[in-house]
C-alpha positions as CSV (number, residue, x, y, z in Angstrom):
1,M,-133.6,-90.5,-14.6
2,Q,-130.8,-91.9,-12.2
3,E,-130.8,-95.2,-14.0
4,Y,-129.5,-93.7,-17.2
5,G,-127.9,-90.7,-15.9
6,T,-124.0,-89.8,-15.9
7,G,-122.9,-87.5,-13.1
8,I,-120.4,-86.7,-10.4
9,A,-120.6,-86.8,-6.6
10,A,-118.6,-85.4,-3.8
11,T,-118.8,-86.7,-0.2
12,V,-117.0,-85.3,2.8
13,D,-117.2,-86.4,6.6
14,F,-115.8,-84.7,9.6
15,G,-115.2,-86.4,13.0
16,A,-116.2,-84.0,15.9
17,G,-115.4,-86.4,18.7
18,E,-115.4,-90.2,19.5
19,N,-119.1,-90.9,18.7
20,I,-120.2,-87.8,16.7
21,S,-119.7,-86.9,13.0
22,Y,-121.3,-84.7,10.5
23,G,-121.0,-84.7,6.7
24,F,-122.2,-83.4,3.2
25,T,-122.9,-84.8,0.0
26,T,-123.7,-83.2,-3.4
27,S,-124.1,-84.5,-6.6
28,Y,-124.6,-83.2,-10.0
29,L,-126.2,-84.9,-13.1
30,L,-124.0,-84.4,-16.4
31,N,-126.0,-86.2,-19.0
32,T,-129.0,-88.7,-19.3
33,T,-129.9,-90.9,-22.2
34,K,-133.5,-91.6,-21.5
35,I,-135.4,-88.5,-20.6
36,A,-138.0,-86.4,-22.6
37,G,-136.1,-83.1,-23.0
38,T,-133.5,-81.5,-21.0
39,P,-133.6,-81.6,-17.1
40,K,-133.7,-78.4,-15.4
41,F,-131.1,-77.3,-12.8
42,D,-133.3,-78.3,-10.0
43,D,-133.2,-81.9,-11.2
44,K,-129.6,-82.0,-11.7
45,F,-128.2,-80.8,-8.6
46,D,-128.6,-82.3,-5.3
47,V,-127.0,-81.4,-1.6
48,K,-127.5,-83.3,1.5
49,A,-126.1,-82.6,5.0
50,R,-126.2,-85.2,8.0
51,F,-125.4,-85.1,11.7
């Protein structure tokens, strides 16, 4: 699905010290050309956090 998908992504990163940072990433699938049927919301939306 990712190979033929069109979407948007946003990333943010915060420095909390000299060697520490945390961030968030989210993406949303807008359209795909090679998939059977319409993707569900769970398949279109992704959120990740890191420390």
